[in-house]
C-alpha positions in Angstrom: -12.4 -4.7 -26.0 -11.9 -8.0 -27.3 -8.6 -9.8 -27.2 -8.3 -12.7 -29.4 -6.4 -15.9 -28.8 -6.1 -19.3 -30.9 -6.6 -21.3 -27.8 -8.1 -20.8 -24.1 -4.5 -21.3 -22.8 -4.2 -21.0 -19.0 -0.5 -19.3 -19.0 -1.1 -15.7 -18.7 1.9 -15.1 -20.4 1.1 -16.7 -23.7 -1.7 -14.0 -24.1 -1.8 -11.8 -27.4 -3.1 -8.6 -26.8 -4.0 -6.5 -29.8 -2.4 -2.6 -29.2 -3.5 0.0 -31.4 -2.2 3.1 -31.6 0.1 2.6 -28.5 -3.2 2.1 -26.3 -2.6 -0.3 -23.4 -4.2 -3.8 -23.6 -7.5 -2.9 -21.8 -8.9 -0.1 -19.5 -10.3 -1.2 -16.5 -13.9 -0.9 -17.2 -13.6 -2.9 -20.3 -14.1 -6.7 -19.9 -11.2 -8.5 -21.3 -11.8 -12.7 -22.4 -10.6 -14.6 -25.1 -12.7 -16.3 -27.8 -12.5 -20.0 -28.7 -15.0 -20.5 -31.9 -18.0 -19.0 -30.5 -17.8 -19.3 -27.1 -16.2 -17.4 -24.5 -13.1 -18.9 -22.4 -12.0 -17.3 -19.5 -8.6 -17.5 -18.7 -9.4 -17.4 -15.1 -8.5 -18.8 -11.5 -10.9 -16.9 -9.3 -13.8 -14.7 -10.2 -15.3 -12.4 -7.9 -18.9 -11.3 -8.5 -21.9 -10.2 -7.2 -20.1 -7.0 -6.1 -22.1 -4.2 -5.2 -19.5 -1.6 -5.3 -15.8 -1.7 -6.7 -13.7 0.8 -5.0 -10.7 1.3 -7.6 -7.8 2.7 -5.7 -7.4 5.2 -8.4 -8.0 8.7 -7.4 -8.6 9.8 -10.7 -11.6 7.3 -10.8 -12.3 6.1 -7.2 -15.6 4.2 -8.1 -15.7 1.8 -11.4 -18.6 0.2 -13.1 -18.8 -3.3 -12.7 -19.9 -6.2 -10.4 -17.3 -9.0 -11.7 -13.6 -9.0 -11.2 -11.7 -12.2 -13.0 -8.4 -13.1 -12.1 -5.9 -15.2 -13.8 -2.8 -16.3 -12.0 -2.0 -13.3 -10.1 -3.3 -10.6 -12.0 -6.8 -8.9 -12.9 -7.7 -10.1 -16.1 -11.4 -8.6 -16.5 -13.8 -6.3 -14.9 -17.3 -6.2 -16.2 -20.6 -7.5 -15.4 -22.0 -10.5 -14.4 -21.5 -12.0 -17.9 -18.2 -12.3 -17.0 -18.8 -15.2 -14.5 -20.6 -17.6 -17.2 -18.7 -20.4 -18.4 -16.5 -20.0 -15.5 -15.1 -23.9 -16.0 -13.2 -24.9 -12.7 -12.5 -21.4 -11.3 -13.2 -20.9 -7.9 -15.6 -18.4 -7.7 -16.7 -16.0 -4.8 -20.0 -14.3 -4.4 -19.5 -11.0 -2.6 -23.2 -11.2 -1.8 -23.4 -7.0 -2.9 -20.4 -6.1 -0.7 -17.5 -3.7 -1.1 -14.2 -4.6 -3.2 -11.3 -2.1 -2.7 -7.5 -2.9 -3.5 -5.3 -4.8 -0.9 -4.5 -2.0 1.4 -0.7 -0.4 2.0 1.2 0.2 5.2 3.4 2.5 3.8 5.3 2.9 7.2 6.9 -0.3 8.9 9.9 -0.7 10.8 10.3 -4.3 10.3 13.3 -6.4 11.4 13.6 -10.2 10.2 10.3 -12.2 9.8 7.2 -11.5 11.6 8.4 -10.3 15.0 8.6 -6.9 16.2 11.6 -6.8 18.7 10.3 -2.9 20.0 7.0 -4.4 21.3 8.4 -8.2 21.6 5.2 -9.2 19.3 5.1 -12.2 17.3 2.9 -12.5 14.1 2.0 -8.6 14.0 2.3 -8.8 10.0 -0.2 -11.6 10.3 -2.3 -9.8 12.2 -2.1 -6.7 9.4 -3.3 -9.1 6.9 -6.6 -9.4 8.9 -6.9 -5.7 8.6 -6.7 -5.7 5.1 -3.2 -5.0 4.7 -1.5 -7.1 1.8 1.9 -4.8 1.1 4.2 -2.8 3.3 6.9 -0.5 3.0 10.1 -0.7 5.2 11.0 2.6 6.7 14.2 0.9 7.8 14.9 -1.8 10.1 16.1 0.5 12.9 14.9 -1.9 15.9 17.0 -4.8 14.7 18.9 -5.7 18.2 22.7 -4.4 18.0 22.0 -2.9 14.2 25.1 -2.6 13.0 25.9 1.5 12.0 28.9 1.1 10.1 28.6 1.2 6.4 29.2 -2.0 5.6 26.7 -3.1 8.4 24.3 -1.1 7.2 24.5 -2.2 3.6 24.7 -5.7 4.9 21.3 -5.4 7.1 19.3 -3.9 4.2 20.7 -6.8 2.1 19.7 -9.5 4.3 16.3 -7.8 5.0 15.3 -7.3 1.4 16.0 -10.9 0.4 14.8 -12.2 3.8 11.5 -10.9 2.9 11.6 -11.6 -0.8 11.7 -15.1 0.3 9.4 -15.3 3.1 6.3 -13.3 2.6 4.7 -13.4 5.8 1.4 -14.9 5.6 1.8 -13.9 1.7 1.7 -10.1 2.6 4.1 -8.4 0.1 6.8 -6.8 2.5 9.0 -4.5 0.8 12.0 -4.8 3.3 15.5 -3.8 3.4 15.5 0.2 3.9 18.8 1.3 4.0 19.2 3.6 6.9 21.8 6.1 6.2 24.9 6.2 7.9 28.4 8.4 7.4 30.9 6.6 5.5 28.7 5.6 2.3 30.1 6.6 -1.0 28.0 6.5 -4.2 29.4 3.0 -5.1 27.6 1.4 -2.2 24.5 2.5 -3.6 25.4 1.0 -6.8 26.3 -2.2 -5.4 22.9 -2.1 -3.1 20.6 -1.9 -6.5 22.6 -5.0 -7.8 21.5 -6.9 -5.0 17.6 -5.8 -5.3 17.8 -2.9 -2.5 15.6 0.0 -3.6 14.4 1.6 -0.8 16.0 4.4 1.9 14.5 4.1 5.5 13.5 7.1 6.8 16.8 9.7 6.8 17.6 10.9 10.4 17.4 7.1 11.9 20.9 6.7 11.4 24.5 9.0 11.8 23.1 10.9 8.8 20.7 13.4 10.0 21.6 17.1 8.3 21.0 18.3 4.8 24.6 18.7 4.2 25.3 15.3 4.8 22.1 13.5 3.4 21.7 15.4 0.0 24.5 14.1 -1.7 23.4 10.5 -0.6 19.9 11.2 -1.7 20.9 12.2 -4.8 23.0 9.0 -5.1 20.0 6.6 -4.4 18.0 8.6 -6.7 20.6 7.8 -9.5 20.3 4.4 -8.9 16.6 4.3 -8.6 16.1 4.3 -5.0 12.6 5.8 -3.3 13.6 8.1 -0.2 11.8 8.6 2.9 12.6 11.2 5.4 11.9 11.9 9.1 9.9 14.5 9.7 9.2 15.9 13.0 10.4 15.6 16.5 12.9 12.9 17.9 11.4 9.4 17.8 14.1 7.1 19.2 17.6 7.4 20.8 19.8 8.2 18.2 17.3 10.0 15.9 16.8 13.8 15.3 14.1 16.5 15.1 13.9 17.3 11.5 12.3 20.6 10.2 10.6 21.3 7.0 13.7 23.2 5.8 15.7 20.0 6.4 13.1 17.9 4.1 13.1 20.9 1.5 16.9 20.6 1.2 17.3 17.0 1.3 15.0 16.5 -1.7 13.2 12.8 -0.4 10.8 11.3 -2.2 8.2 10.9 0.8 7.9 13.2 3.6 7.7 10.4 6.7 5.1 10.6 9.0 4.2 14.6 8.2 1.8 14.7 11.2 4.5 13.5 13.7 6.2 10.1 14.7 5.0 10.7 16.9 5.7 14.6 17.2 4.5 16.8 14.7 5.8 19.9 12.8 4.0 23.0 13.0 1.0 24.1 10.5 3.1 26.6 9.0 6.1 24.0 8.3 3.3 21.9 6.7 2.2 24.5 4.3 6.0 25.0 3.3 6.3 21.5 2.5 2.6 21.3 0.6 3.0 24.7 -1.0 6.6 24.6 -2.3 7.2 20.8 -3.3 5.8 18.0 -4.7 6.8 15.6 -2.1 4.2 12.7 -1.1 2.8 13.5 2.2 2.4 10.3 4.7 0.0 10.7 7.5 0.6 7.7 10.3 -1.6 6.1 12.8 1.0 6.4 15.5 1.4 10.2 15.2 -0.5 13.6 15.7 -4.2 13.6 15.1 -4.7 17.1 14.9 -2.0 17.6 12.3 -3.4 14.7 10.6 -6.3 16.5 10.2 -4.8 19.6 8.9 -3.1 17.9 6.3 -6.2 16.1 4.8 -7.9 19.2 4.7 -5.6 21.3 3.3 -4.5 18.6 0.8 -8.3 18.7 -0.1 -8.4 22.6 -0.4 -5.3 22.6 -2.7 -6.6 19.9 -4.9 -3.4 17.5 -3.9 -5.1 14.6 -2.2 -3.2 12.5 -4.8 0.0 13.2 -2.4 -1.6 12.0 0.6 -0.6 8.1 1.6 -1.2 6.0 4.8 1.3 4.4 7.0 1.3 3.3 10.6 4.7 3.7 11.7 4.8 0.7 13.9 5.8 -1.3 15.5 7.0 1.5 17.6 6.7 3.0 21.0 3.1 3.7 20.3 2.6 0.1 19.7 1.1 -2.3 17.2 -1.9 -1.4 15.6 -3.3 -4.2 13.1 -6.3 -2.3 12.1 -4.4 1.2 11.8 -4.8 1.5 8.0 -8.6 1.1 8.3 -8.3 3.5 11.4 -6.8 6.3 9.2 -9.1 5.7 6.3 -12.1 6.5 9.1 -10.4 9.2 10.9 -9.7 11.5 7.3 -13.1 10.5 6.2 -14.9 10.9 9.3 -13.4 13.8 10.8 -11.7 15.6 8.0 -14.6 15.2 5.5 -12.8 13.5 2.7 -14.6 11.3 0.6 -14.2 7.5 1.6 -13.5 6.2 -1.7 -11.1 8.8 -1.9 -9.4 7.6 1.8 -9.0 4.1 -0.1 -7.1 5.7 -2.9 -4.6 7.1 0.2 -4.3 3.8 1.3 -3.6 1.7 -2.0 -3.2 3.3 -5.1 -1.5 6.5 -4.3 1.1 4.4 -2.4 1.5 2.2 -5.3 2.3 5.0 -7.4 4.8 6.6 -5.2 6.6 3.2 -5.0 6.3 2.1 -8.5 4.4 -1.1 -7.8 1.8 -2.8 -10.0 -0.8 -3.3 -7.3 -3.2 -0.9 -5.3 -5.6 -0.3 -8.1 -8.6 -2.4 -9.3 -7.7 -2.5 -13.2 -6.7 -5.1 -15.8 -3.3 -6.1 -15.8 -2.7 -5.2 -12.1 -1.6 -7.6 -9.3 -4.8 -9.0 -8.1 -4.4 -8.0 -4.3 -8.1 -7.4 -3.0 -10.0 -6.9 0.1 -14.0 -7.8 0.3 -15.6 -5.8 2.8 -18.9 -4.3 4.4 -20.1 -2.3 7.3 -19.8 -3.9 10.5 -22.8 -5.7 12.4 -24.2 -2.7 14.5 -23.5 0.4 12.2 -25.9 3.2 11.0 -24.0 2.5 7.7 -25.3 0.4 5.0 -22.0 -0.8 3.3 -18.3 -0.2 3.8 -17.8 3.2 2.2 -20.7 4.2 4.5 -18.8 2.9 7.6 -15.8 4.6 6.7 -17.5 8.0 6.3 -19.0 7.7 9.6 -16.1 6.6 11.5 -16.9 3.1 11.8 -14.2 0.3 11.2 -15.7 -2.0 8.3 -15.7 -6.0 8.6 -13.4 -7.8 6.5 -14.9 -11.0 5.1 -11.9 -12.0 2.8 -8.7 -10.6 1.9 -6.7 -12.0 -1.6 -3.2 -11.6 -2.3 -1.8 -12.3 -6.1 -5.4 -14.0 -6.5 -4.8 -16.4 -3.9 -7.7 -16.1 -0.7 -5.6 -15.7 2.4 -8.3 -14.6 4.7 -11.6 -15.6 4.7 -13.1 -14.4 8.1 -10.8 -11.4 10.0 -10.0 -12.0 13.2 -9.3 -8.5 14.3 -12.3 -6.3 12.6 -15.8 -6.6 13.7 -17.9 -9.0 11.8 -19.6 -7.7 8.5 -23.1 -7.5 8.1 -22.7 -9.5 4.6 -20.0 -11.7 4.3 -18.9 -12.9 0.8 -18.6 -16.5 0.4 -16.6 -19.0 -1.6 -19.5 -21.1 -4.1 
């Protein structure tokens, strides 16, 4: 597809798309460029080329063709062959050296506080450490570890607004932290959700952390949250912290959240027959966490594959928690589910990226034209029996990360947490 433009303006918002029959501007596999006279003129600030494999994050098409990705400002504008890197002008160019590019990883379950500090484990810089594990986006499951957390309606609203706006301004190390997971407390009314939405809050932290625990109390609030466009998570399994509660599969069904938080336990899991109930009788998103039960994680993955619903599975850490902080937790989930549960590695990439983005309605997590340019460049680690990153994941080896990109900006050029890659990308 060719998109015509009168000039080679570097402002992406001035691009003029030819849209025919309601078709989107471009599909991921189609090069997107502009024509100036007889010369192709790329509207790019960053080009990643010489890519060995593009793992798209789209579970419907997890491996896509192409060896070059073009980024303008914060968006992917082209995916195709090496010809896209010709006439790059003043664009920055990364030679991927034949390695693998994936979308930036999501951590779908983080108990943030304020800033890059984990009060539960008294740890500074845990978000930055996760960035070095390939995580570019985080979803708050509720700021439950804030010291002196207020538990009245006004206080829980104020905390959600503060966390949401704080992370919107801060973005620790560039990571997109979607903070302000509202903790449901008794006394909240419909008007509260309307007011929170006006302030930008759009996530309900896992139901069960606050005084609202049972379906008869939670379900009306969840209905109000959905009315105003919130995404809702719900604690599932045994009690995790003082004040939380044990939540059964029946409780989850009766409450009707969007996400079954830590279906494999946080850290104590529900029984396999309860997993079956949620998988077989609902369409809820199923979250597997690193700080959970590994046997039930395997059970969920195998049953999801058997039922053809791997698109419903997402990955989180559930940290900082009593289990600790695991900077490589999302990569570890990918390795566990691929190597132990026999799921294709490119599919586990989707569980860590595009599945989560789709669940929360975010324009990242997939390598496609028009998506936010959050990317990870990785390869098999030194010493691995694997030849590339996907092979490493399938045999259980943590890949080596050489670059992490957020919104088209290079944030990491050498991970301090993963083992070194066999081949490292380089900026030309």
